[in-house]
C-alpha positions in Angstrom: 100.5 164.3 106.7 103.6 162.8 105.2 104.2 159.1 105.9 106.8 158.5 108.5 106.1 161.8 110.2 105.1 161.3 113.9 101.5 162.2 114.7 102.5 164.2 117.8 105.4 166.5 118.7 107.0 168.3 121.6 109.3 171.3 121.2 109.4 173.5 118.1 108.0 172.4 114.8 107.5 174.5 111.7 104.5 174.2 109.5 103.6 175.9 106.2 100.2 177.7 106.0 98.7 178.8 102.7 96.6 181.9 102.2 97.9 184.3 104.9 98.3 187.8 103.5 98.0 190.3 106.3 98.1 191.0 110.0 94.6 189.8 110.5 95.6 186.5 109.0 98.6 186.3 111.3 96.4 187.0 114.4 93.7 184.5 113.4 96.2 181.7 112.9 98.1 182.6 116.1 95.0 182.7 118.1 93.5 179.4 116.8 96.8 177.4 117.1 97.5 179.0 120.5 94.3 177.6 121.8 95.4 174.0 121.2 96.2 172.2 124.4 99.9 171.9 124.9 100.9 174.8 122.6 103.2 177.2 124.4 103.9 179.7 121.6 103.2 180.4 117.9 105.3 182.5 115.6 104.0 183.4 112.1 106.2 184.6 109.2 103.7 186.1 106.8 106.3 186.4 104.0 107.0 182.7 103.8 103.9 181.2 105.4 106.0 179.5 108.0 104.3 179.0 111.4 106.6 177.8 114.2 104.7 176.1 117.0 106.4 175.3 120.3 104.7 172.6 122.3 105.2 172.1 126.0 103.4 168.8 126.0 102.6 166.4 123.2 100.5 168.1 120.5 98.8 166.2 117.7 99.6 167.5 114.2 95.9 166.9 113.3 94.9 169.4 116.0 97.2 172.0 114.5 95.7 171.4 111.1 92.2 171.7 112.5 93.1 175.0 114.2 94.5 176.4 110.9 91.3 175.3 109.1 89.2 176.9 111.8 91.0 180.2 111.1 90.2 179.8 107.4 93.5 178.7 106.0 95.2 175.5 104.8 98.1 173.6 106.4 100.3 172.4 103.6 101.8 168.9 103.9 
């Protein structure tokens, strides 16, 4: 995580995920991040690797990174 970046967030935050190439990738990332407590929605843009996460309560960025890793991909800093 970049220094100066808060560990938690509420509202919409966009992350970049490496390695997604197809609809299966999109579903896997959406499912894993969507299971994180506090996440209200996940929108994946396969073309850019952008993943926009909207949190309804504080979500730790480390939990998002762990969910992406569980899906088999890498969250870029």
